[in-house]
N, C-alpha and C positions, 0 to 999 in steps of 0.2 A: 186697256180699251184699244182695239184695233180700228184703223182707217186704212181704206184704199184709195188711191188716186187712179181713176180710169179714164181711158178714152174710147169712145164709141164711134163706130163709123156712121155717117149721117145716112139714115134710111130715107129714101125718097128725097133726098137732097136737102132735108129741113132738120134744123136744129130742135125747133119746138116738137116735132113728131118723135124724134129719138129721144127727147127728155120725157115726153109723155109715156112712150112705150116702156122706158126704164122704171118709172114710177109705177105703172100699172103692174108690170111682171115682177117687181121686186119689193115695193112698199106698200101700195094701196090695199091690194088683197091678200098677197102673199106672205107679208110680214117678214121679209127675209133680211131688209136692211132700211136703215134711213139714209137718205140721199141729199146732197146739196150741189147745186150747179158750181162749177170751177171756172173762173175767168182766166183763161190762159192767153198772155199777149202774144203777138207775132213777133218772134225773136229773130235777130240776124245771125243765120246759122252757116251761111256760106254754101259750098259746093257739096255734092253728095259725099266726095272724099273727106271733107271736113265733118260732115254729119256722121259719117263712120267712125272717125276718130274721136268726136265727142262721146258717142255711144260707148266706146271701149273705155275712155277716160273716166266717164260718169259713173260706170259700174264700180270702179275701184274708189273714186272720191267719195260716193255715198257711204260706202263702209267706213272709211275714216271720219266723215263728219257724223255718222251715227254713234261711233265710239266716244267722240268728244261730248256730244250731247248727253249720252249715258253716264259719262263720267261727272258731269256738272250735277246731273240728276241724282246720281248715287251720293255725292257729296252733301246735297241738301238733305237727302234721306237720313244720312249717318249723323249730322248734327241737329236736325230739326224732328226727325221722325217721318214714317211714310205720310202721315196725314198732311204734311206740308206740300206734298205734290198737288194736291186738289186745290191749292190756293196760287200756284204759279200762274204768271200771266206772260203773254206775248203782245208787245205793242198796246199794252193796257187793256187786253182782253184775255178771258180764261182761255186755255189752250183750245179747248173744243169750239169756242165761238171763232178764234183766230182762223182754225182750219176751215169751217163751214162759211166763213165770210172772207176768206183770203182775197187780198188785193196786191198786185204787184208794187213793191216799193220803187216808184220811179225815182225819187231824189237820190236813193241809196245805190240802185242799180239802173242806170239810164238805159232804156231800150235802145237808143241809137248805138250803144256800144255792141260789137261782136260778142256772140257767147262766150267766146275763149276769154275775153277780158273779165267778164262778169264772173265766170268761174275762178278765175286768178284772184279776183278781189274776194270772192267767198273763201277760198282757201287761205288767204292772207289773214282774214278776220278770224277764221277758226284756229289757225296756228297760234295767233296772238292770245286768243282765249285760253288756249291749252297750256301755254307757257305761264300765263298769269296764274291758272289754276294750281300748276306744280308749286309755284313760288308761295302762294297762299296757304295751301294745304300743309307744306312742308313747315312754314312757320308756325301753323296752328298745332301740327304734331309735335313740334319741339317743345312748345309750352306744355302740352298734355304730357309729354314724357317728363319734363321738369316736376309737374305737379305730382305725377305718380312717384318719382324718386323721393320728393319732399314728404309724400304720404308714407313711403315706406320707412324713412328715416324718423319721421315723427312717431309712427305707431308699431314700428317692427321691433326686434330684439335689440338690445343693447350692442350686438355685434354690428348693427346697421344704422341704428338710429343716432340722431345728433344729441349728445350729452349736455349741451349748452342749457337745456332746460331743466335738468335733474341735479345739476351742480350747484351748490350754494356759494355765494361768494366767499363766506368764511371757511369753506373748506380748501380754499386756494391760498398757498403761500407763493408770493410772487416778489422778489427783491433784486437787487443788483447781482448778488450772488446764487440765490436759490430759486428754485422753480418746482412746480408741482406738476407730475404727469398723471394721467388717468389711464388705468389698464383695465381691460375687459378680460375676466379669468373665467373659464368653465367652472361650473359648480363642483365638478369632480377634481378640479385642479387647484382649489383655494388652499389645501394644506401645502402642496407643493409651492404655490406662490408664496405663502408666509415662511417657508423654509429657505427660500433661495433668493427673494428679492434683493436682499442687502448685498448678495455676493455677485450679482450681475455684472456689477462694475464697481470701480473705486468711488469714493464720494458720495454713497448713497446714505442719506441720514437714517441712523439705525431707529429701529421700532417707529418709523414715520408712516407706515402704511396703514390706511384706515378704510373701512367699509363705507361706500357712498350710498350704493342703491343695488337692488338686484331685481331680475325678473325670472322667469320660469326657467331659463337655462344658463343664465350667466350672471356674475357679480362684477360690480363696478368697484375697483380699489383705486386709491390715490397712494402717491408715494412722493416724498420730498428729496431732492438731490441738488447737488451743485450744478449750476446752469452749464458749466463747460463739459460735462459728461453726458449731457442730454441724448446726443445722438449715439454714444456709445451704449448707453443703456437701451434705447429703442432697438438697436441692431441685436443686443444679447435677448432683450424679451422676446423678438420675433423668432429667434433661433429656438427658444424655449416653448414656443406656441402660444405666447401671450400677445394680445392685441393692444398697443398703444393708440388711444383715441386723440384726436385733435380737440382741444377746447378753447371755443373764442368766446371771451368774456363779452357780457352785454355792454353796449355803448354807455349806459348809465345804470347805476345800481337801483336807481328809482324806476327803471323801465317796468310798466305795468304788463307789457306783452313780451314773452320770451322770444329770442331772436328766430327761433326755428317756426314758432307759430307766426310771427310778423312776416317772415319770408314766405311761409305757405300761403298766408291771406293774399300778399302781394301777387303770388303766382295765379291764384285762384281768380282775382280780380283781372290781371292781364290776360288769363285764359278765357274768362267771360267776354272780355272785350274783342278778343281775337275771334271767338266764335260768332259774335253778333256781327262783326265786320265781314267774316267769311260767308255767313248766310246772306247778308244783305248784298255783297258782291255776286254770289252764285245766283241768286235770283234774278238779278239784273243780266248776268252772263247767259243764264238759261234762255230767257227772252230773246236776246241777240243770236244765240247758238240756233235755237229752234227756228227763228225766222230764216237765217242762213240755210238751215236743212230743208225748210219748206221752199224756198227759192230754188234751191238745187233739185229737188224733186220735181218742181213744175218745169224747169228746163229739161230734165231727163224725160218727163211725159211729151214734151213738145217734140224733142229730138226723136224719140221712139214713135211717136205719131206720124211725123213726116216720113220717116224710113218705111212706115207701114202703110200709110194711106197716100202717100205723095203730095206735092205741091199743086195748087195753093192750099193751104191748110184746111181740111174739110173733115172736122170731128167735133164731138161734144164730150168735154171734159167733165167729171164729176168727182166730188168726195164722197165715197160709200163707207158707211159704218155698218159692218155685218152684225146682225143681232146674235145673241149668245147661241152657239151650237148650230149655227146656220151657214157658216162658211161654205161648206162643200155644196149645199143646195143653191147657194148664191152663185157659185162659180158655174154651176150647171145651167142656171137659168140665164146668165149672161151669155154662156156659149150658145144656148138654144135659140136665143132671141136676136143676138149680134153675131153670132158666127165666131169662127176662131180668130177674126180680125180684131176683137176688142183687146185692148192694151190696158195693162194694170202695173202700176208702180207702188 
């Protein structure tokens, strides 16, 4: 939905006449737009040179502010879906109501301050929001990546998944001198494994290899050997194209949930918590960012109006929402009734 902020020259020197003409030519009969009066306070803008500098600066600042607002809005869409945008609020009002009922936030942006200081404060607020957004999104994406990796390990092939959930305690020989290694072998390489594993290094227990499990492409084999040659065996196995998998025994043999599943459940819970926290923060941040963006837009409208119409301020500001497919006709109507002097932001 598109909104315009417009300032119109006072016809016959009267705001009420200008407003009635706007309504008559664009809303009442023509059905080109819906309009709302915009209360623009008188700001401390300084000299004409200062106004010109503000005009140049605001054009650049508006672009940066729009980008940050869009980033926050996109974050909300990514985690909560497009429907969440309809529930966003600014100062406890729906966005559309905030626009059409806008009031300058005097406590946050005192009118006694020069415009330059107000713009500096808005820029500082927006920069802080952008920094916080980067940190929070990064933390959330890190957990999402960990969940994806855990899912691949839990549901992928034996080459990538954690074997802790498939190895039974009775398949492990673990003593002061002996250790059990688990090796992933391609189904096409099982015969080669059986013929060579005893010779990969010294002190491999003969005929100790056993079939543990298999999937579509791989077989998980176990082998018992002396603990002192474990590293030598791993190196020799890697040279022959066999993959030695790390096995982490469960903390308790009576554990009801396998370590991999427990870790995945913990990550999912953490991910859900991060998502909820990010959405709550983003909703609050959007309200603050959009409020800053609106105040900056009003400042720009005021500055451009003074440059166009002169001092003292003599213009009628309005929030105009073009109806669907009526933007071109609305521009024509504004130009025909208010001349090329009408200003739009």
